[in-house]
N, C-alpha and C positions, 0 to 999 in steps of 0.2 A: 415476603419471608423478612424481613427485617422487622415489623411490625408482629407478626406471630412469634418471633423467637427472641422477640424485648420481657424479660423479667416480668415476672406478676408479683404483684404487693407480697403474696404471702412466699413468694422466692424470695424476695428482698430479707426479709424481715428472719430473722434466727428464731423468735417467736410468732409466728402468723396471730393475727388477730381473730382469726376464724374461722368460718367458712363463708363462702364468699355471696354477699357482699359485704359480710365484716361485723361482729360484733366488738362492743368495745372494751368486752373483760379483761383483756391485755396493752391496753392504752395508756400511756404513762400518766401521771398526775398529775396534769398543768394545773389543776387546780389549787394543788401546794404551792405550786411556782410563783401563780398570777394575784390569787385571792388576796384583797389586801384582810385583815384580822377585823370582823364587825360587817361587816359586807354580806349581804344576804343574796346576791346572785353567783349563777354557780357557771361555769362552760358546760353546753350540752355534749353528747358523745362526738357529734358531727362538727361541730368546731373543734374538738380535741383534737379529732382526725385530723381536720384541715390543717392546723398549726404543726401537730407531730411532723405532717408529708410538707411542708412547707421547711423545712428543716432537713427533711431526710434528702429531699432532691433539690433544693436549693432555688425553688420555687413552685408554681402550681396553677394548676387550673382551678378553682372551688366552685362548682357547680350546683351549690343548697340550693335548693326552691327560695320562692322570694317568701320572705317574713324568717328563715329560718334563722338567722343573725351574723349574713355576712360581713357586717361593718366591724363588730367586735373582731372579728378572726382578721381584719384589716387591720385592725388599731393595734392588734398584739405582733400579728408577723416578721417587726423589724428584731424584735428581740430573738425571736426564732433562731435568726441567722447574724446577728451582733450586726445591723447594719448600721454603719456610721451617720448616713444623708437618706431617709428616704421620702419620697415625691407619693402623695396620695390625690391620684387624679376621683373626683365624680361628677355626678350630675350637678349642672351650675344649679338648679332649684334644691340640690339638699345641699351643699356647701356650706352654708349656715347653720344649716342642721348639724351636719358633722363638730363643726367648731364650736361651736354657740349651745350645744346640747348634747350629744354624742356622748362629745371627751370628755366634759366634764362631768356627764351623768355614770357612763363606767368608771370613770374616774375614781368614784365613790367606792367603788367595788373590786376593780383591781389596778396592777401595779401599768400602768400606760407611760411608756415614755413617750414624751412630746419635745422633747430638748433638738431631737433631730429632725422633725417631723414638719412637713409641710405641706397643706391641705391646696389642694387647686381643683378646679372645673375644666372638663373635657375643652369645653367651649376656651378655655386659654389657649389652648393646644392648637388650635385652630386657625388663633386669633391672627392679625397683621403681623404682630408685635410678638407673635409665638413663635415663628421660625428658628431660635436658638434657646427657649425656654430651658428645653431638657439639657444643654450645655449648661445654660450659665450656674444651673442650680448643682449639677456634677452628682444625681443619684447613684447610688451602689443598690439601691432597692428602690424600683418602680412598681406601685398597688394602682391599678385597677378596677377599681368598683363599677359596678353598670357597666362591663365591658363589652356587652350589645354594642356599645356606642365606636368601637373600632370595628364592626364587623366586617362594615366596607371596605375593600383595599384601597380604591379610587379618591378617597376620603382625605382632606387635608394634613387632619390632626392623625390619623393611621400611617398617611407617607411620611409623616415627621418620626413620629414613632419607631416606625420600621427600619428608616431610616438612619437612625441614633441606635437601636438596637445592633445591628450590623457593625457600625464604627465602636461600636462598643458593647461587644459581646459579652464581657465578663458581670453585664449590669442583670440584678438577680429581678424576675418578675411575677407577682402575684397577680393572675386576673381573677375576677369571679363575678358571676352571672347569675342570675337565674332563669334567664330567657335566653340564652346564648347563641340560638340560633331562630332562623322562623323556616325556613325548611332545605338546607340546605347545609354540608359536610364544611364550604370554602367560607359559611360565617367566622368559624373559630378554626379552622389551621392554620393561618399564620399564628394564633395566639397559641396555640399549645406549642408550635415551634419554637415562640420566643419564649415559654415556658419552661421547654424541655430539650429543645437543639436536637440532637439525632437523637436523643433518646423518645420523641414524639409518637403518640400512637397511631399515626395516620400518614399518609404519602407524603414526601417531602418534594416530588416534581410535578408539576401541574399536568402532564398527564395521567398521570396513575391516581393524582386525586380525583381528575374530572369521571373515571373508570370506577370506581371508588362510590363517587357523589351518585352517579347513575343508577347505580346500585341499591342505594336506600333510597331513592329520591321518591318524593310522595308522588301516588299515581291518583290523577282525578275519575280516571275511569278503566275498566278492564282489569284483568287481570294483573296481580302483585309482580315486581320484574323479576327474571332470576337472578339467584345469587351471584353468578359469575364467579369474578377472582375473589370475590367475601368467602365463596365457600370453603376456603382455607380456615376460614376461623371460627367457623361454624360448627360446633358438636354433633351429635347426633340428636335428631326432635330439633333443634335449633333454626328458626329462619333468621334470612341475613342480617336484621335490625337485632334482634337479641343477641347474635352473635358481634356485631361491633360495638355493641353497650359492651358484653361481657370482658371484652379485650380493651378500652376504653376505661372503664371504671376499674379494672383489676390493674392499672400502669400507678407506680407510687408517683405519686402530684396529680393526680386527677381525683379528684374529691367531689362524691355522689353525695345525696341524703340516703345514708342507711341506717340512720335512727328509726327504729319501732315506736319510738316517742309519740302520739297523736296528739295533735293542734287540741285538739278535745271540744274543738267549734265545729258545727254542723254546717254543711254548705248545700243549700236549695236551690235550684233555678226555678222559675218563672216566667211564662211567655203573655206579653201583654198585646193584644189585635184593637186599638180603637179603629174604630167606622174611620174609611178613609171614604172624603167627599166626591163625587163624579169629577168635578174641575181637576179632582189633583190627579186623579186615575186618567181622566184624558190628556192633561200636561202630559203625563208618562207615554202614554203609547204613541203621541207625537213627536216627543224623543229618541222611541223606541226606532221609528219608521223613518223619519227622516231627519234625525238629528238635529232639528230643531228644536229650538226653547219658546216658550210664549213669547215674548217678544220680537223672534223674530231671527234672535242671531243663530245664524249656522255653524256649527263646530266639525273643524277638521282631524280632530284627532281623537283617539279613546280616552283619553285620560280627562280631558277637557267633559267630555262627555261622562263620565263615570262620575264625577263631581257633581254635576248637573243632576243625573239621575236621583244622587242621596240630598241632594240641596230639594230639590221636588218631593221624593218621600215626605219631607216633614212640614211641607205647602208652600215653600219658597223657592227664590233663584238668587244670586246675588247678580248683578250689573255693575258696570261704572255707568257714571253718571258725568256724561259730556254739556260741557256749561251750553253749547248751542243744541244740544239735541241730540247731534250726531259728531261724530270724531269732525274737524277738522281734514285740509288737505293735509296739514304740518303732524295734525294727531294723526290718521291716519298711517304717515312714512313715522312714526315714534313707535308706535305698534309693529309694526312690520321689522324696521330695525332689533326692536327690544328681540323680537322674536327669533330672526336671525342668529342673533349675538348668542343669545343662550342656550341656541342649537351647538353653536360652534364652541361654546366653552363647556357643554356635558360631554360631547364627541372627546374634545383632547383631554381632558381629565379622566376620560372612563380606558385611558391607556396610562403608559407608566410615566412620571413625571418627573422632571429632574429637580433640584433647589429653587425655588426664585420662580418655579412655574406648577405650583401644587397646590394653587387656590383662585376662585375665580378673580380676585383683588390683584392677587400676581401677576395671571393670566393680560388681564388688562395692560398692567403697568408693562409686561414686555412685551406687547402688540403698538402700546405706542410708542416704547423704545424701538422696535420695527420701524414702524412710521419714521418715525426722526429721524434715523438712520437715515431711511432712503431719501429722506428732503435735505440730506447733509448739516442738520441741527440739534444731534444728538450729541450732549456735553461731554467730554472730554471726562468728568468724572463718572459718567456711565457706562463709558464705553465698553467695560468688562463683565456690568449687568446681563444677564441672558436677553435676549431678543426675539420675539415670537414673529418668523418669516413663515406665509403660507408659499410654499414651494418658490421661494427668493423672495418673492413679492410681499407688501402688506399684508395683511390681514384684512381682508376686503369685508367682512362682516364687524369690523371693529371700528373700520373708516365711516363705514355708514353710521354705526351707531351711537360716535363722536358724534357724529351732527345733531343727533336731537338728545342723548340722553340729560342732556342739562332739563330738558323738559320733565316738570315731575307729573307722577302717576294721576289717573285723575281720581274723583272720591266715590267710591260703591256705594252703595245702597241694595238693601234686600227688599224684594218685591214679594208680597202674602199671596198667594192663591186665597188659602184659607190656616184658620188657625186650630186646626184640630187635632194638630198633636200639641199643641201648647196647653190646649186646652186636656187635655188626657194626663199630659204631666204634672198640670198644675191640681186637678184631681188628686194624683198619685201622691202628691206630696201631702196634701189635708188629712188625709189616709195614715201615710209613714213618716212623722216628724221626725222619726232617729233615720232618715235615709240621706242620699246624697245622688243627685241627677246627673249624670253624666253626658252632655254635651261636645261636638267638635265644632259647631260653628257659634262664634261670639254672635250674631243676630238670634241664632235661637237661644241660646243661654240668657241673652238679655230679654226677650221674651217672653221667658216661662218665670224669668225674678217678676217680671213687669206683674205678669196676671195673676202669679202666685204668692205675690207680698214677698220673698222669701232671696238672699242675699245670693248673686251671683259671683264665683270668684273666679274672673280669666286668666292671663298670664301676668308676668312681671311678679317683682319683687314685693310690691304693697299688698299684693292679692295673694302673695305665698305666704307672707307674716300673716294676711289676716283669715285666712282658714285657721291657721295654728294657731293664733290667739282666742277666735270663736271656740274652737276645742277645748281651751282652757279654761275659758267661762262656762261651759256648759257640764264639764267633768265636773268644777267647782260648787257650779248653783243645782247641781244635779236636773235637769232639767233636757229637753231637743230641741232642734229647730233644724227642721229640713232647709240642702241648699242646693245648689246648681253649681256644676265647676267645670272649669274647661277638663276635658281629659288628657290631652298635649300638657296642658298644665302642671296641674296635679294628678293624674294617671299612674307615679312613679316618683320613687325618693319620697313617699310622705306617709308618715304614720298613724292616720287616722281612725286607728279602730277602737278609741279610748271613747269618742261619742257619737261614734255612726254603725251600724250592723246590716243597715239594707240599702240596695242600691238599685237603681232606675237606667239602661242603657238606651237614651233616647235614640241614641245613632250608636247601633254598633259597629266597634270597627274589624274590620276588614283582616283582622292580624291575629295570629293565636298569642303574642308577646305579649300587643297592649292589652289582648283579656289577661292574662295574668298578671299583666305587674299590676293591674288595676283593682281586680278583683283583690287581689293581695293587701292594698291597701285597710281595707277590713278584718280580712280572714285572714290573719296574722297573730303569731304570740303576745299575748296583750289585749288579747278579744274580751269582754266582760262577758256578754250574751252568750248564752248557749247557742244558740242557728246566726249565721249570716243567711240575707235571703237575696237572691238578686234578680230581679225582673229585665225580659231582655223586650223591647220594642223590634213586632217581626210583622208588620201589617201591611208591606210592597215586595214584593220581587227583590227588589236590588238589597235591602237589608237581611231576606233572607241567604241571599247568595253572601252577605259578605262572613254572617255567622257559619257557612257551613266552610267556608273558607281560614276560617278563625279554628273550629274545628280541625279541620284537615291537618294543620300546622300544629294542633297544639298534639294532635295524635303522634306526628313526627318527632316533636322534642323529646315523647316520654319515653317511644318506642327505640330514639337510638339516643337518648343522653340518660336515662332513666329517672328523669326528674317529674315528678308525679305534676300531673297540670293540675290546677282548677278548674278545669272548662270541660273535662272528659272525666 
């Protein structure tokens, strides 16, 4: 009832924007306010609406599609609220781009205030010395770009953010994401509450949220779920997702992509099916039947099994390299202790955590203080700090892991059964010099780079700078160069549309948001080609299953948030 009775955008404005989802005809002229004389850039209607509602609502959730210009909204938002101190959080891989490229470039065309702005990476909030980062900076506006990085309430950064906002309820919050959810309202409920407080168009209590989430959740098979409690939000002829989406996006301060202006670049998908050699097919069959890798390694958990399936689909697998050919007694003890400790930490972080116990590092320190206190050796200077005890006793998993954690992890090597996938990617690179080959495993990326004789850009600052520099060179020289790139390192927060217009997913991710973000590296504003073409390797069942999972998530996002997904 609370959500149903919230005023809609049309009810809040004396002069409504127009028929939902809104026209731009009566939006304020923010271009007159922000554009510099002689500048050639103008604000898009969706950007004007987002900035307007930041001012009206005192914060916002901006759900503009990937490539729709969220960065400029973030850089101008502080002026809409007359903020005195603005903290802008973005991806670590994008921080340098924001400071060195985005701010200088946009400042040529818009009046951007930077004297009250500090730019940080999300990782800074997760770091050991980030526990008091928000308190030290004392912002009155927090901007969370790529806000899906705060999706998990159990993560260190999210816990620190929410704790700060509870203690500082007057801080304004603007969060922006083109991929706010995977498949659950729980991914962004806390962000809506952070920006809208009691005006959030979503349940505030956990039980009601679970009920709403179950009504909206993706159904992998069978009939769609009944509307349940969400039937009250639906108009005649609406299904539950359409009703929820309309109520969400009609809330002032929740801004989706409503502009009818098209990108102007068509997007096409193609299937790639290299022939799978018998040795790889046999390895996959044996893995499915016995959970055993070709080298005899037996798996006991489903996640390790899935990782091995995806590696074998590319013709290889990873294994640890033990100096003596097999782990010694101490090395096996290291394996067991490591696994037990990591499991204990994961279980602990899955629940609520108080300050000083909200990250793996802090938990290790707290467990050590618990052990030291039990042994009577805890210094007086640490008596006030949190101690982690298990039913009043030192954490047994920590005691055991402490004995072995000084031992280094063994090196890892890739064992190749067949190079068929590498050779297929190399052949593709010759036919499509204006393409990017996305990989998830470093060994695969390096192998393709070697066989195709093209650059590979993995993780790290040097690789991030390298792919940007190469793009600048290719544009300046008006030539093409196919590259291999790590999907995790370069599939977000990179503008790669200037030099490339084709891509190949050699390892398709089983995640709709990852697909949306990475396709959006090329299919975005500024793409000079008339068409962007995407190839997806689908030569084994694990790859088919991954694509199906990604498409299911993409459908959920589009149907609940109204964000048009590039995958469907």
